[in-house]
N, C-alpha and C positions, 0 to 999 in steps of 0.2 A: 489636633492633638486629642488622643484618646485618654480620658481620665478614668480612674477606677476607684470605687468606694472601698473602704477598708473591710467591709463585708459585702459579699455578693450573694443574693438569694434567688436570682433569676425571676424577680417580680417586676411587673410594670409599675413604675413610680409616677405619681401625679404631683405636680407642684401645687402648693397651697396658695390660693389667691391672696393678694394684698401684701406680699412680702417676697423677698428674693433668696431667703436662706434655705428653707426646708421644703422637701417633697415627702410624700408618704406612700406606703403600700401596706396591704394586709397579707397575711400568710395564706389566705384562701379567699373565696368569693362569698362566703356566708355573710348575711347582714343580720341586723338585730331581730327582725321578724322570724328569721329561720330558726331561732332558738326554740320557738313554740312548736314548730314542725318536727325538729330533731328530737324534742322531748317525747314525742309520740313513737319514736323509733329507737328509744333507748339512750338518747342523749347525744351531745355534740362534742367532738374531740377538742374544741377550743381553737382560738386563733390568736395571732400576735399582730400588733400594730408596730410598724417600723417608721422611723423618721430619718430621712437621708439629708445630711448636711452638705449643701452644694458649695459651701465656703471651704471646708477642710476635708471632705470625704468621709467623715464619721457617720456611723449608723447607730441610732439610739432606739432601744425597745424598752420603754419604761416598765413594762410588766412581762413576766415570763408566761408562756403558754399555760392555760388552765382550762380544764374541762368545763363545758357549758358556759363559756365566756366569749362574748363577741364585742366588736367595737364599731362605732359610727365614724363617718367621715370627719376629719379634723378641719377646723377653721382657724383663721388668725384674726385677732382683734386686740387693739390697744397694747401691743407688745407681748401678748401671750398666745399660745396655741391651745385651743379648747377641743375636747373630744368626749364622747359618751362611751362608757364601759358598762355593759349589761351582764349580770351574773344570774343565770337562771336558777342555780342551786340556792343562792342567798336571797333570790327574789328581789334584787335591787338593781337600779340603774343609777350610776354616778356620773355627774358632770365634773370633769377635771379641767384645770388650767395648768399649762406646762411650759417650761423652757428647757432646752437641752442641758444635760448634765446636772439637773436638779430634780428632786422628787416631785412627782405630780401632786397638785393640791386639790382637794375636794372642794368644789364650789357649792354643789347641791346634791342632796340625796333624794331619790324618788323610789317609791314602792312600785316594783315592776307590775304587780297585780292590779295597780290602778292606772296603768298606761296602756295605750294601744301601740304596739311595737311596729305596726305597719307604717312604713315611710317615716319612722322616727328619726329626727335629724336636728342638728343645730342650724338655724337660719339667721341670716343677717339682713340689714346691717345691725351690729351689736350681736348679743348672744341670746337667741330665742330658741327654746327647746319645744319642738312641735311634732305632731304626727298628723297625717292626712290620708283619708280614704274617701268615704262619702261625706266626711266633714273634716274641718280643720279643728284641732285641739291644741292650744298653747298651754304648756305646763309651767314655763318660766321665761322671764321674770313676772309677767302678767298671766293670769289665768282667764282664758276665754275660749269660746267654741262657737262655730256656726257651720251650717250646712254648705256643701260644695256641690255644684252640678257636675254631671258626668264629664263635661269638657273643660273643667276648671282645675288648675293646679296652682297652689301658692308657691311663689318664687322668692319673695322678699318681705320682710317686715321692717318698717322704718318710720321713725317719728310718729308713732301711734297709728300708723296706717298699714294695711295688709295689701300687698301687691299680688294680684291674681292674674295668671295668663289663661286665656280661654281660646281654644282652637275653633275656627269657624270654617264651615264648608258650604259653599254656595254653587248652584248650577249643576247639581248632580242629577242625571237623567235616571230616575228610579225605574221607569218602565223598561228601559234597555240596559239598566245596570252599568252605566258608563258615564264618563264626564261629558257634559254638553259643551257647546262652543263657548258658553259663558261661565264655564267652571272656574272656580277660584278657591284656594285654600290659604288661610292666613290666621294670624293670632291677634287677639285684642288684649290690652293691658287694662284691667279693672282694679281700681283702688277702692278698698272697703274699710270701714271702721271695725272696731273689735266686736261689734254686734252683728256684722255681716251686711250692714247697709252700704250700698254703692255710693261713693263720693264722686267718682269720675270714671270715664271710660274712653279709650281711644284705640285706634288701630296701631298695633306695634308688637314687638317681641323683645323681652328683656334679655340682656347679655351682660355678664360680668367679665370685665377685662382682668388680665393677670395682675394689674396693680390694685385690684379690689374695687375699682369704680364700676358703677352700673351704667349701662346705656340702653335706650329704647331704639330699636332698629325697625 
């Protein structure tokens, strides 16, 4: 059977992990960091975040399109949908919690000028607002920061610990610029505290299932 949403925008929709009701899409592919680059070229046309209801076919867009506004990927936690909305003109980033057919509620205000918009996102478990480049910076609910190596990416924050994935490449023949017979590429899961101190380390790769649960593969 072919179902049809009440609005069709021709966008790729992505189901939000941890629940079965909503998927989401953006009106274009601009992310929060793109606001700074667009500002150097005269500004950004603005984007819209859509929520697609898999239960009844409704499509919700809690905000109309506005110039120089972009959105972050939504997450689900404890009965609510959370997302970031950055307004480059007002120089603010707002963390919202939302349920369909109700007005979004502001959870936290951030000064955009005091944030690194690069890879700015909500990270779980729970609601943690972070950015990461050469370092991880957490803005909410706890404030902390520590350096990251070039091969490290933060994937999850849970129970006071930061879960970092690090890619490892072994057995590369640099002289011939090719993989040797012993070549291997894999990930490690490194657990750190909020000061960046390593608590544990193991071979593995983190994966979040559609039900919201995390696995180490």
